[in-house]
N, C-alpha and C positions, 0 to 999 in steps of 0.2 A: 400454406401461405408463403409466397416467395417475395422477397424484397430485394432491391438493388443496393449496390454498395454506396453510391453517392447520396449525400443527404438530400439533394434536390430530387433525385429519382425516388428515394424513399418517400419524400413528401408527396410527390406526384401520385405514386401508386396508392399510398394510404388515403389520399384525398379521394381518389377514384373509388376505393373500397368503401369510404364513408358515404359517397353518393349512392353506390349500389345498395348499401345497407339501409340508407334512408328510404330509397324507393321500395325496397323489400318490406320495410316496416309499414308502408301505406296499405291499408286493407279496405275491402268493400264494407258497406254498412252492415251486412249480415254478420260478417266476421267480427266487426267492432262490437255489435250487440252481444254476440256470443261471448266475446272476451269480457264484456262488462258483467255478464251474468254468472260467469264461472271464473275462478282464479286458477290458472294453470301455470305451472312452473315454466319460466322461459328456458329455451334450449341453451345449453352451455356454450359460451363463446369459444371460437376456434382457438386451440392452443398455439402458442408461439414457440417454435422449437429452437432451443439455444444449444449449440455445441460448445462445450467447455473443455479445452485441451490443457491439462496440467503438464508441466515438464517433469514434475515429481511430486510425491506426497509423503516424503519421509520426515517432514517436520510438522509440528502442531499448527504453525502459522497457516499452512495451506488448507488444512481441514477447517480451521476457523474461518478463513476467507469463504470457503464453499458453504459452510453452514450459515454464515451471515448473509451471503447472497440469496440463498434459498429462502431464508426466513424473511428478509426484507422484500423480496419479490412477492411473496405471499401476502405480506402486510400491505403492499401497494396494490393488491388485487391484479397483479400481472399474471395472466394465465400462461405460465411458462412450463414447457416440457423440457427438462434438462437431459442432455445426452453428454455423458462425461467419460473422458478417457485419460490415461496417464502414460507418459513416455519413459518413465524410469531413467531420467537424465540422458536420454539418447536423442540427439537432434534428428537422426534419420527416422527413428520410430515416431517422433512427434510429427514429422512431415507426413508419414504414412497415416497416422491417426487423424490428422486434419483432412487429408484426402478422403478418408472414410466418412468424415462428417459432411464433406462436400457431396459425396455420393448419396448420403442419406437425405440430401436436400434440406439441411437445417436452414433456418431463417437468418441466424446470426452466428458467427464464430467468435468466441473469446479464447485467447491463448496467452498463457504465461510462457514466454519463450525460454527454451534451454539455451539457444544460441541466437543472440540478437541480430546477427547477420543472416544466418540461415533461414530465419522466420520469414524473410522477404519473399522467398519462393512460394511459401504457403499463402502469403497475402496476395501475390499475383494470381495464384490458382483460384482463390476465392473470388477475386475481382472478376476473373474470366467467367465464373459461374454466376455472377451477379449477387454474391452474398457479402453483406457488410462484415468487416473484420475489426474486432476490438483487441488491441494488445493490452495486456493487464500487467501492472507492476514493472515489467521490463519492456522498454520501448524498442522498436525495430531500428537498427542502425542503417538499414538499406531502404527498402520500399516502405512508404508510409501507409498505415492502415486507415480505415475510415475514422477511427477515434482511438486515442490512447488514454487509458485511465491508470493512474498511479498515485504515489505519494508525493507531496511537495517537499522535497529534500532541502531546498534553500530555506523555506519557512521553518522547517524543523530546527535548523541551526540558529536561525534568527531568534526564535522564541526561547530556545534553551539559553543562548548567549545573553539575552536581555534578562532572563530570570536569574542566571548566575550573577550578573552584574548587580541586580537588586539584593541578592543574598549576601554577596561580599560587602556591599555598601552598608547593609544593616548590621553586619558583624564588625564593621570598622576595619576591614582587611583589604589590602590591595593585592590582587591575584597576580602571581608570576606563574604563567600556565605553560605546561607542556601539551602540545596538541599531537595526538596520534591520528594521522589521516588514514583514509582508505586507499584504494588503488587510484592512482592519478589518471588512469585511462577510463575510469568510471564517472559518468556525469553526476551521479548522486554523491559520490565522494567529493568531487570538485564543488558542487553546490553547497555541501555542508561546510567545507573549509572556507568558502567565500562568505557564508553567513556569519561564521565565527569572526572572520577578519573584519567584516563590516561593523559588527558590534564593538570589536576591539578599537577600531578607528574612531568610533563616536563616543566611547565611554572611557572614563578614567578608572573604572573599577578593576579592570584586569588588563594584563598585557600578555600576548602570546610570545614567549621568549624563544621557543624552538618548535619546529614542525618535523614530524617523523612519518614518512610514508610507510605503509605496511603491506600494500598489495592485497589487503583483506586476508592475510596469512596469519593465523594465530601465533605461529612461531616468531614472526616478525613483530607482532604486538608485544610479545614477551621480551625479545632481545632489544627492540626499539625503546620500550619503556625503561628497561633496566639500564641501558646505556645513557638515555636522556636524564634519568634520575642521578646517575653518577656524575655526569657532566654538568648538571645544574643542581647542586646540593641545596640551594636556596629556593628551589621551586616549591610552591605551596598549593599548586592547583594543577589539575589534569583534565583535559578535554579529549574524549575519544569519539571517533566517527561512527562507531557502532559497538554496542555492548554484547554482540554475539560472541566476541572474543574476551569477555570479562574475566574468565578463569585465568587467561594468560596475563592480563593486566594485574589482576589480584596477586598473582605469584610475584610479579616484579615489585609491586608495592610492599608485599610482605618481606621481600628480600631487602628492601630499603627501610624497613620498620615504619612504613607510612600507610599501612592498611589499618585504619582506625576509624571509628564512628565519629560523627560530628559531636564536638564538645570535648573530645580527648586531645591532649596536647600534640600528638603526632598525626592528627587528622589532616589529610590533604583534600582540599576542596575539589569536588569531583562532579563533572558534568558529562553526560552521555547522550547517546541517540538510540532510539528504538524501544528501550525498556522491554527487552526480551526476558524470558523467565528467570534467568540467573540474576539479571539486573533488578527485576521486581523484588526478589528476595533480599538483595543487597541494599536496595533503597529502603525497604521496610525496616531494615536493621540500622539505617543511618549512615551507611558507608558511601552511598551516592546521594548527592545533594539535589540534583535536578536532571531531568531528561525529558525529551519530547517523544511521544510514542510513534512508532511505525504502526499505524492504527488500522488493524484488519477490519474493524467495524466501519470506520470512516471510508476506507477504500471500497468495501462492499457497498456501502450506501451510495457512493458516487457512481459505481458501476451500475447499480440498479436504476439510479436516476437517468443515466445515459441510455440504458436499455429501454426504459419507459419512453424516452424521447424518440428513439428510433421506432418503437412500436407505433407511436402516435404520428410519426412522420415529421417530427419537429427537429430543429437544429439544437443539439445539446449545449451549444454555447461554450465550447472549449476554448482555451487560450492557445497560443502558438505551440506550447509544449504538451498540450492535451488537457484533459480534465483531471486536475490534481487535487487530491484530498489533503487537508492539513491535519497534522497530528495534534495531540493534546499535551500540554505541559504537566508533568508529574513531579511531585516532591514527596519526601517521606510523610508529610502531613496530608497530602491530597490523593496519593496514588490509589488508595482503596475506595475513594469516593467516585472514581471514574467508572461509569457503567460500561459493560461489554468490553472489558479489558482482556484481550485474548491470553496474554501471558500469565494472568492470574487465574483465568477461568478454564483453561485447557491443560490437560496432562501432557507430558512429553510425547506420548503415543498418539495424540490428536483427539482423545476422548474428552468429553466435557467433565469437569469436576462436579 
């Protein structure tokens, strides 16, 4: 089954297929009588071939994404045949892998780009072949795909910031917060910083007293946090753009004698983003007060919803930035109540616990 990239073309073709199927379903009276007298298994529906191009699979998050996609597609009764390849962090290899998917005449291509600019060439190639293209997690910075599916990074920060404000208010504390930003060239980092700033502007519970860009470099998380703590000895709160670099931040806090669980005198109120495995452990122990998940399950759920819409020839109803899945707020009291939390349920090698 071949479908076209544009939603309108997808809808047209799928409508035509529906009419053909409806005509084929009409039988003569003899056949109808035979069907009534015997129960025969209906032939299996034609599978929908989905090409899934990973940039790499070196982290548990990617395996969780894939497992959840396959699980949810099956639960939604989507008859999907998955064709999966991995580029091992090589943009040229990913381009070749996607070309291979095009040559296999898959019905849809999903790709997590190694290079957000280079993926544009693959989007154009798929478009020329009439194959819809879904960018996943990482949006293209050049050519636009049929649909982008990812996480809502602005909402992540907004929900974390609001929960932090509630926690501080309940504790009778006014937060003086150091913010460790991500790379200022990354839209997700900018969205998160904006979300925190918007809560700061509307709430009296905390104030961001300094911002430290890190370029997503763990070494800069360490040096930036260390220098900010020295320059702001009265800081009692820290906000970080992602907890993938938590070990670096922990080292800085230990050096300042501020790595302590909630309730201890030297505890620094701590808000984070993503709740990666290290942060899950730290949150359970009370070192992190709140975070919003970078939610592999929710991302996969949205991806399968979009895929189902394409199969049905429907508009998936995405916003201007794509179909974005929201994370879930986690605290030490609630983190284990969140179902399908990949950072708790997967080992570092990607195997399920």
